[in-house]
Backbone as a chain_set.jsonl record, in Angstrom:
{"seq": "MTVRFRLNGNPVAFDGADDMPLLWYLRDHAKLTGTKFGCGIASCGACTVHVDGRATRSCRAPIASMEGRSVITIEGLADGDALHAVQQAWIEEDVPQCGYCQAGQIMAAADLLQRVADPDDGDIATITNICRCGTYPRIRKAIKRAAALRKAATS", "coords": {"N": [[0.851, -1.186, 0.0], [0.577, 2.182, -0.862], [1.46, 5.023, 0.924], [0.371, 8.253, 1.244], [1.202, 11.529, 2.068], [1.788, 14.805, 3.535], [4.92, 16.247, 3.992], [6.654, 18.411, 5.829], [5.379, 20.371, 4.34], [5.52, 19.445, 1.743], [4.334, 17.174, -0.763], [4.546, 13.655, -0.283], [5.205, 10.189, -0.965], [5.099, 6.873, 0.167], [6.001, 3.619, -0.385], [6.014, 0.934, 1.155], [6.636, -1.063, 4.079], [3.747, -1.095, 5.989], [3.658, -0.968, 8.743], [5.939, 0.26, 9.562], [7.572, 2.483, 11.758], [6.932, 5.986, 11.78], [9.167, 7.521, 12.478], [11.374, 6.07, 11.464], [10.895, 6.184, 8.761], [11.245, 8.959, 8.387], [13.975, 9.343, 9.118], [15.476, 7.345, 7.673], [14.451, 7.167, 5.04], [13.45, 9.709, 4.174], [15.621, 11.126, 4.909], [15.824, 12.997, 6.958], [17.256, 13.872, 9.697], [16.994, 15.218, 12.09], [15.008, 14.539, 13.88], [15.073, 12.394, 16.557], [15.922, 9.033, 17.67], [15.083, 7.726, 20.73], [13.907, 6.143, 22.982], [12.075, 4.337, 21.885], [9.592, 3.597, 22.799], [7.797, 5.626, 23.005], [8.111, 7.256, 25.233], [10.215, 9.064, 25.942], [10.305, 11.278, 24.173], [12.171, 12.275, 22.334], [11.726, 11.846, 19.691], [9.686, 13.518, 18.839], [7.383, 14.992, 16.648], [5.235, 17.07, 14.616], [2.0, 16.121, 13.854], [-0.56, 16.814, 11.839], [-0.579, 19.252, 13.159], [-0.29, 18.676, 15.882], [1.707, 17.611, 18.642], [3.443, 14.609, 18.317], [4.643, 11.396, 19.05], [6.912, 10.001, 17.105], [8.144, 7.521, 17.017], [6.387, 5.513, 17.594], [4.298, 5.781, 15.884], [2.713, 4.362, 13.268], [3.662, 4.333, 9.841], [1.567, 3.965, 8.048], [-0.561, 5.218, 9.291], [-0.285, 7.83, 8.628], [-1.475, 8.512, 6.279], [-2.829, 10.892, 4.156], [-2.323, 12.96, 5.903], [-0.597, 15.726, 7.578], [2.758, 16.201, 8.233], [5.14, 17.703, 10.249], [8.493, 18.288, 10.801], [11.393, 19.011, 12.854], [13.055, 20.158, 10.978], [11.281, 21.455, 9.338], [10.048, 23.392, 10.823], [10.763, 26.122, 11.013], [10.055, 29.172, 9.198], [11.02, 29.413, 6.237], [13.884, 31.336, 6.18], [13.328, 32.494, 8.562], [13.351, 31.857, 11.892], [11.285, 29.804, 13.979], [9.494, 31.046, 16.793], [10.036, 29.557, 19.108], [12.407, 28.219, 18.43], [14.095, 30.447, 18.182], [14.016, 31.46, 20.801], [15.19, 29.315, 22.131], [17.814, 29.522, 21.297], [18.474, 32.077, 22.285], [18.243, 31.648, 25.029], [20.157, 29.788, 25.418], [19.704, 26.97, 25.613], [20.358, 24.127, 24.972], [22.369, 21.403, 26.169], [23.773, 18.716, 25.808], [22.236, 18.369, 23.585], [20.81, 16.313, 22.338], [18.068, 15.681, 22.845], [16.804, 17.973, 22.104], [15.473, 18.749, 19.643], [13.059, 17.352, 19.805], [12.118, 18.459, 22.195], [11.764, 21.127, 21.419], [9.776, 20.837, 19.457], [7.675, 19.866, 21.03], [7.32, 22.067, 22.728], [6.56, 24.04, 20.875], [4.109, 23.004, 20.092], [2.718, 23.193, 22.54], [2.612, 26.015, 22.793], [0.932, 26.613, 20.704], [-1.471, 25.86, 21.705], [-1.65, 27.077, 24.217], [-1.291, 30.292, 24.808], [0.097, 31.898, 26.669], [1.831, 30.313, 28.629], [1.974, 29.005, 31.982], [4.04, 27.774, 34.702], [2.819, 25.364, 35.402], [1.451, 24.655, 33.051], [3.646, 24.28, 31.366], [4.809, 22.123, 32.603], [3.276, 20.066, 31.68], [4.453, 19.094, 29.453], [6.031, 16.221, 28.607], [8.469, 15.378, 27.692], [11.774, 14.074, 27.974], [14.826, 15.225, 29.327], [17.976, 14.272, 29.628], [20.152, 15.681, 30.47], [19.152, 17.554, 32.137], [18.205, 20.181, 31.591], [15.923, 21.546, 32.241], [15.193, 24.014, 33.702], [16.191, 25.993, 31.918], [14.783, 25.299, 29.64], [12.151, 25.855, 30.449], [12.4, 28.643, 30.813], [12.974, 29.412, 28.176], [10.608, 28.68, 26.853], [8.818, 30.47, 27.996], [9.992, 32.834, 27.077], [9.646, 32.477, 24.317], [6.867, 32.615, 24.176], [6.536, 35.295, 24.857], [7.9, 36.474, 22.688], [6.235, 35.689, 20.586], [3.903, 37.024, 21.333], [4.758, 39.694, 21.155], [5.24, 39.839, 18.429], [2.704, 39.756, 17.368], [1.555, 42.035, 18.241]], "CA": [[0.0, 0.0, 0.0], [1.299, 3.447, -0.904], [0.976, 6.011, 1.888], [0.607, 9.609, 0.759], [0.994, 12.572, 3.082], [2.621, 15.998, 3.341], [6.055, 16.281, 4.903], [7.2, 19.775, 5.821], [4.695, 21.116, 3.291], [5.674, 18.829, 0.427], [3.699, 15.852, -0.89], [5.428, 12.499, -0.358], [4.558, 8.889, -1.046], [5.961, 5.786, 0.627], [5.499, 2.298, -0.738], [6.814, 0.008, 1.943], [5.958, -1.718, 5.196], [2.742, -0.239, 6.632], [3.862, -0.858, 10.187], [7.189, 0.976, 9.859], [7.338, 3.723, 12.492], [7.185, 7.233, 11.074], [10.54, 7.921, 12.776], [12.336, 5.423, 10.563], [10.692, 6.784, 7.43], [11.87, 10.288, 8.394], [15.433, 9.258, 9.178], [16.098, 6.465, 6.684], [13.949, 7.372, 3.681], [13.417, 11.144, 3.865], [16.953, 11.651, 5.284], [15.648, 14.091, 7.91], [17.821, 13.259, 10.898], [16.804, 16.036, 13.283], [14.156, 13.765, 14.773], [15.962, 11.383, 17.128], [15.454, 7.832, 18.355], [15.5, 7.74, 22.122], [13.503, 4.972, 23.757], [11.305, 3.403, 21.076], [8.296, 3.28, 23.407], [7.051, 6.887, 23.088], [8.205, 7.825, 26.58], [11.193, 10.13, 26.152], [9.955, 12.448, 23.379], [13.218, 12.707, 21.398], [11.201, 11.652, 18.337], [8.469, 14.32, 18.686], [7.105, 15.772, 15.446], [3.832, 17.492, 14.584], [1.11, 15.468, 12.892], [-1.764, 17.66, 11.778], [-0.452, 20.347, 14.11], [-0.188, 18.231, 17.278], [2.915, 16.859, 18.985], [3.253, 13.164, 18.184], [5.862, 10.607, 19.194], [7.002, 9.315, 15.812], [8.687, 6.162, 17.131], [5.278, 4.564, 17.755], [3.247, 6.106, 14.912], [2.965, 3.624, 12.029], [3.627, 5.149, 8.63], [0.24, 3.833, 7.427], [-1.485, 6.159, 9.935], [-0.014, 9.18, 8.117], [-2.22, 8.704, 5.038], [-3.615, 12.118, 4.045], [-2.039, 13.878, 7.001], [0.516, 16.659, 7.436], [3.815, 15.974, 9.216], [6.177, 18.734, 10.316], [9.64, 17.903, 11.625], [12.207, 20.157, 13.27], [13.591, 20.781, 9.765], [10.223, 22.231, 8.698], [9.384, 24.29, 11.779], [11.036, 27.52, 10.651], [9.387, 29.682, 8.003], [12.144, 29.84, 5.411], [15.037, 31.732, 6.995], [12.837, 33.029, 9.84], [13.172, 30.816, 12.888], [10.079, 29.766, 14.808], [9.755, 31.742, 18.064], [10.641, 28.617, 20.06], [13.804, 28.039, 18.027], [14.807, 31.68, 18.529], [14.136, 31.509, 22.26], [16.147, 28.27, 22.525], [19.147, 30.098, 21.065], [18.674, 33.201, 23.207], [18.378, 31.141, 26.397], [21.255, 28.812, 25.42], [19.086, 25.811, 26.256], [20.935, 22.781, 24.865], [23.649, 21.0, 26.733], [24.255, 17.761, 24.806], [21.433, 18.677, 22.417], [20.154, 15.162, 21.729], [16.611, 15.719, 22.988], [16.298, 19.326, 21.892], [14.496, 18.852, 18.556], [11.781, 16.911, 20.366], [11.695, 19.468, 23.181], [11.289, 22.299, 20.664], [8.496, 20.496, 18.818], [6.667, 19.802, 22.098], [7.078, 23.441, 23.182], [5.8, 24.732, 19.825], [2.738, 22.495, 20.212], [2.129, 23.82, 23.732], [2.324, 27.428, 22.522], [-0.234, 26.684, 19.799], [-2.668, 25.63, 22.525], [-1.647, 27.97, 25.384], [-0.49, 31.436, 24.359], [0.938, 32.423, 27.753], [1.849, 29.203, 29.585], [2.612, 29.131, 33.289], [4.868, 26.607, 35.009], [1.961, 24.175, 35.37], [1.24, 24.305, 31.644], [4.919, 23.788, 30.839], [5.038, 20.806, 33.207], [2.531, 19.032, 30.943], [5.359, 18.532, 28.452], [6.634, 15.064, 29.265], [9.738, 15.016, 27.07], [12.848, 13.891, 28.95], [16.166, 15.757, 29.051], [18.894, 13.608, 30.558], [21.108, 16.673, 30.991], [18.47, 18.345, 33.16], [18.125, 21.602, 31.233], [14.533, 21.985, 32.424], [15.029, 25.445, 34.01], [16.405, 26.772, 30.687], [13.651, 24.997, 28.753], [11.015, 26.642, 30.957], [12.684, 30.047, 30.497], [12.865, 29.585, 26.726], [9.191, 28.619, 26.478], [8.225, 31.758, 28.384], [10.534, 33.833, 26.148], [8.978, 32.26, 23.034], [5.515, 33.155, 24.314], [6.672, 36.752, 24.8], [8.255, 36.804, 21.304], [5.012, 35.539, 19.767], [2.99, 38.107, 21.71], [5.294, 40.937, 20.596], [5.113, 39.774, 16.973], [1.308, 39.958, 16.991], [1.098, 43.334, 18.769]], "C": [[0.894, 1.246, 0.0], [0.64, 4.427, 0.058], [1.366, 7.382, 1.358], [0.272, 10.603, 1.868], [1.877, 13.755, 2.735], [3.697, 15.979, 4.413], [6.718, 17.638, 4.759], [6.67, 20.569, 4.626], [4.755, 20.503, 1.914], [4.987, 17.477, 0.364], [4.763, 14.759, -0.998], [4.584, 11.241, -0.46], [5.562, 7.837, -0.608], [5.289, 4.473, 0.302], [6.386, 1.277, -0.04], [5.973, -0.584, 3.054], [5.027, -0.741, 5.915], [3.004, 0.001, 8.114], [5.189, -0.188, 10.559], [6.863, 2.238, 10.661], [7.704, 4.947, 11.638], [8.63, 7.68, 11.28], [11.523, 7.343, 11.768], [12.138, 5.873, 9.123], [11.438, 8.121, 7.37], [13.389, 10.188, 8.299], [16.04, 8.494, 7.999], [15.675, 6.727, 5.244], [13.956, 8.845, 3.281], [14.748, 11.822, 4.193], [16.863, 12.914, 6.142], [16.061, 13.556, 9.278], [17.72, 14.117, 12.158], [15.95, 15.338, 14.321], [14.964, 12.565, 15.252], [15.227, 10.164, 17.67], [15.971, 7.905, 19.782], [15.184, 6.428, 22.807], [12.76, 3.922, 22.937], [9.95, 3.03, 21.646], [7.463, 4.536, 23.673], [7.062, 7.509, 24.482], [9.097, 9.055, 26.669], [10.913, 11.401, 25.349], [11.02, 12.94, 22.422], [12.725, 12.665, 19.954], [9.978, 12.516, 18.03], [8.471, 15.121, 17.385], [5.673, 16.277, 15.569], [3.108, 16.72, 13.5], [-0.21, 16.215, 12.96], [-1.767, 18.695, 12.901], [-0.304, 19.954, 15.563], [1.082, 17.422, 17.497], [2.594, 15.371, 18.999], [4.603, 12.479, 18.314], [5.978, 9.687, 17.974], [7.546, 7.895, 15.9], [7.592, 5.111, 17.234], [4.132, 4.819, 16.782], [3.529, 5.353, 13.612], [2.804, 4.525, 10.813], [2.247, 5.099, 7.98], [-0.755, 4.83, 8.022], [-1.279, 7.598, 9.466], [-0.791, 9.483, 6.838], [-3.082, 9.973, 5.104], [-3.306, 13.182, 5.09], [-0.874, 14.803, 6.672], [1.497, 16.427, 8.583], [4.83, 17.112, 9.107], [7.255, 18.232, 11.265], [10.372, 19.167, 12.043], [12.761, 20.891, 12.049], [12.556, 21.673, 9.075], [9.549, 23.241, 9.601], [9.589, 25.761, 11.449], [10.245, 27.892, 9.407], [10.467, 30.264, 7.093], [13.345, 30.126, 6.295], [14.624, 32.272, 8.367], [12.585, 31.882, 10.813], [11.808, 30.925, 13.553], [10.443, 30.443, 16.132], [10.412, 30.818, 19.087], [12.105, 28.382, 19.707], [14.639, 29.263, 18.413], [15.031, 31.777, 20.032], [15.144, 30.478, 22.766], [17.578, 28.785, 22.377], [19.431, 31.183, 22.098], [18.882, 32.74, 24.645], [19.472, 30.08, 26.524], [20.816, 27.504, 26.086], [19.898, 24.525, 26.144], [22.215, 22.594, 25.665], [24.213, 19.974, 25.763], [23.488, 17.95, 23.5], [20.609, 17.54, 21.86], [18.626, 15.267, 21.748], [15.99, 17.012, 22.477], [15.312, 19.475, 20.744], [13.113, 18.441, 19.056], [11.231, 17.891, 21.381], [11.097, 20.681, 22.467], [9.927, 22.01, 20.033], [7.376, 20.417, 19.859], [6.316, 21.202, 22.592], [6.259, 24.222, 22.153], [4.341, 24.294, 19.85], [2.032, 23.141, 21.407], [1.731, 25.261, 23.438], [1.196, 27.62, 21.511], [-1.526, 26.58, 20.6], [-2.793, 26.618, 23.678], [-0.713, 29.136, 25.065], [0.487, 31.947, 25.411], [1.032, 31.359, 28.856], [2.525, 29.551, 30.902], [3.404, 27.85, 33.553], [4.065, 25.307, 34.976], [1.701, 23.71, 33.951], [2.51, 23.682, 31.064], [5.219, 22.398, 31.382], [4.254, 19.7, 32.509], [3.357, 18.447, 29.804], [6.136, 17.416, 29.138], [7.923, 14.589, 28.599], [10.839, 14.996, 28.132], [14.148, 14.504, 28.439], [17.104, 15.146, 30.08], [19.91, 14.577, 31.15], [20.473, 17.579, 32.045], [18.366, 19.822, 32.856], [16.716, 22.179, 31.426], [14.374, 23.451, 32.813], [15.221, 26.327, 32.768], [15.285, 26.527, 29.686], [12.451, 25.844, 29.157], [11.188, 28.124, 30.612], [12.514, 30.317, 29.005], [11.415, 29.54, 26.267], [8.511, 29.934, 26.834], [8.722, 32.881, 27.467], [9.848, 33.704, 24.79], [7.559, 32.8, 23.068], [5.551, 34.676, 24.216], [7.033, 37.208, 23.377], [7.04, 36.73, 20.403], [4.03, 36.667, 20.049], [3.448, 39.434, 21.097], [5.123, 40.98, 19.081], [3.689, 40.033, 16.508], [0.76, 41.29, 17.479], [1.334, 44.445, 17.789]], "O": [[1.847, 1.338, 0.774], [-0.572, 4.637, 0.018], [2.533, 7.642, 1.061], [-0.777, 10.532, 2.508], [2.627, 13.716, 1.76], [3.423, 15.729, 5.587], [7.27, 17.972, 3.711], [7.4, 21.329, 3.989], [4.099, 20.994, 0.995], [5.043, 16.709, 1.325], [5.754, 14.913, -1.712], [3.41, 11.228, -0.092], [6.738, 7.902, -0.968], [4.138, 4.245, 0.673], [7.386, 0.821, -0.594], [4.745, -0.602, 2.977], [5.462, 0.308, 6.391], [2.625, 1.033, 8.668], [5.521, -0.082, 11.74], [5.965, 2.988, 10.28], [8.67, 4.922, 10.876], [9.256, 8.171, 10.341], [12.403, 8.05, 11.276], [13.094, 5.938, 8.351], [12.174, 8.384, 6.419], [14.012, 10.874, 7.489], [17.011, 8.952, 7.397], [16.466, 6.527, 4.323], [14.408, 9.197, 2.191], [14.975, 12.965, 3.798], [17.723, 13.791, 6.061], [15.287, 12.861, 9.936], [18.304, 13.773, 13.185], [16.151, 15.528, 15.52], [15.483, 11.801, 14.437], [14.067, 10.247, 18.075], [17.162, 8.123, 20.009], [16.091, 5.68, 23.174], [12.812, 2.736, 23.264], [9.227, 2.232, 21.048], [6.53, 4.506, 24.475], [6.123, 8.21, 24.86], [8.775, 9.996, 27.394], [11.251, 12.495, 25.801], [10.802, 13.944, 21.745], [13.251, 13.372, 19.094], [9.293, 12.262, 17.039], [9.428, 15.828, 17.069], [4.977, 15.944, 16.528], [3.559, 16.675, 12.356], [-0.882, 16.243, 13.991], [-2.8, 18.978, 13.508], [-0.2, 20.835, 16.417], [1.484, 16.64, 16.636], [1.616, 14.931, 19.605], [5.595, 12.939, 17.747], [5.228, 8.72, 17.838], [7.419, 7.135, 14.94], [7.846, 3.932, 16.985], [3.103, 4.146, 16.848], [4.493, 5.675, 12.919], [1.914, 5.374, 10.769], [1.8, 6.098, 7.416], [-1.691, 5.247, 7.341], [-2.024, 8.49, 9.87], [-0.759, 10.618, 6.363], [-3.94, 10.116, 5.975], [-3.983, 14.209, 5.139], [-0.245, 14.68, 5.621], [1.117, 16.454, 9.754], [5.311, 17.436, 8.022], [6.969, 17.806, 12.384], [10.008, 20.268, 11.63], [12.92, 22.112, 12.079], [12.927, 22.557, 8.303], [8.58, 23.883, 9.197], [8.664, 26.56, 11.596], [9.816, 27.019, 8.652], [10.786, 31.451, 7.166], [13.777, 29.27, 7.066], [15.472, 32.484, 9.233], [11.714, 31.043, 10.587], [11.249, 32.016, 13.671], [11.604, 30.404, 16.54], [11.264, 31.262, 19.857], [12.956, 28.35, 20.596], [15.757, 29.126, 18.91], [16.12, 32.138, 20.48], [15.87, 30.739, 23.725], [18.438, 28.521, 23.218], [20.499, 31.206, 22.709], [19.62, 33.376, 25.399], [19.69, 29.536, 27.606], [21.473, 27.004, 26.999], [20.113, 23.873, 27.166], [23.025, 23.51, 25.81], [25.069, 20.327, 24.952], [24.035, 17.716, 22.422], [19.775, 17.769, 20.983], [17.975, 14.964, 20.749], [14.765, 17.128, 22.425], [14.379, 20.271, 20.858], [12.118, 19.104, 18.764], [10.025, 18.133, 21.431], [10.052, 21.194, 22.866], [9.031, 22.853, 20.074], [6.254, 20.852, 19.597], [5.148, 21.495, 22.847], [5.364, 24.982, 22.522], [3.44, 25.11, 19.653], [0.888, 23.582, 21.296], [0.631, 25.685, 23.795], [0.573, 28.681, 21.472], [-2.551, 27.146, 20.218], [-3.903, 26.966, 24.081], [0.508, 28.978, 25.054], [1.588, 32.383, 25.075], [0.386, 31.487, 29.896], [3.511, 30.288, 30.94], [3.43, 26.949, 32.715], [4.581, 24.268, 34.566], [1.726, 22.512, 33.671], [2.449, 22.677, 30.357], [5.822, 21.58, 30.688], [4.534, 18.52, 32.719], [2.995, 17.409, 29.248], [6.819, 17.649, 30.135], [8.415, 13.506, 28.914], [10.832, 15.798, 29.066], [14.523, 14.329, 27.279], [17.031, 15.469, 31.265], [20.467, 14.318, 32.216], [21.177, 18.288, 32.763], [18.433, 20.644, 33.77], [16.374, 23.197, 30.824], [13.471, 24.101, 32.285], [14.492, 27.302, 32.586], [14.881, 27.44, 28.966], [11.812, 26.473, 28.314], [10.243, 28.779, 30.173], [11.966, 31.35, 28.621], [11.033, 30.295, 25.373], [7.712, 30.451, 26.054], [7.957, 33.78, 27.12], [9.505, 34.713, 24.175], [7.096, 33.384, 22.088], [4.696, 35.278, 23.567], [6.521, 38.226, 22.912], [6.832, 37.599, 19.556], [3.401, 37.202, 19.136], [2.633, 40.202, 20.585], [4.887, 42.047, 18.514], [3.478, 40.481, 15.381], [-0.377, 41.641, 17.168], [1.009, 45.598, 18.073]]}, "num_chains": 1, "name": "protein.A"}
């Protein structure tokens, strides 16, 4: 069965194993390696992408379930040369330490900001992505900065 969907705004088709996780399609077939493999059981969040605008753990999402949908990866989050507010805030707050989980963290934060324009610490705590380096205080600061950047951009 051929699976057709949009990937970072472009139409794609995959004719392969229906049960292949989206993560492996992204990394091995589309050659988009920003999305990382972490745990394989959808717990850590390193593989987070957006499917139809919502944060999704791609390691457990079968490629067949992408039929007709829109997938955005970290490589597609920016608008051309203009970084997404979360990406800009991540740089300004110097969030990454090792950096392995950061693409997933950014995608989860961008999803949160789509749903909650001005998140408080409780809202931010609903993000369950894991950072083994413990950069959570910087992540929280960057999410709040991104919210302020988005607010300023719309004012």
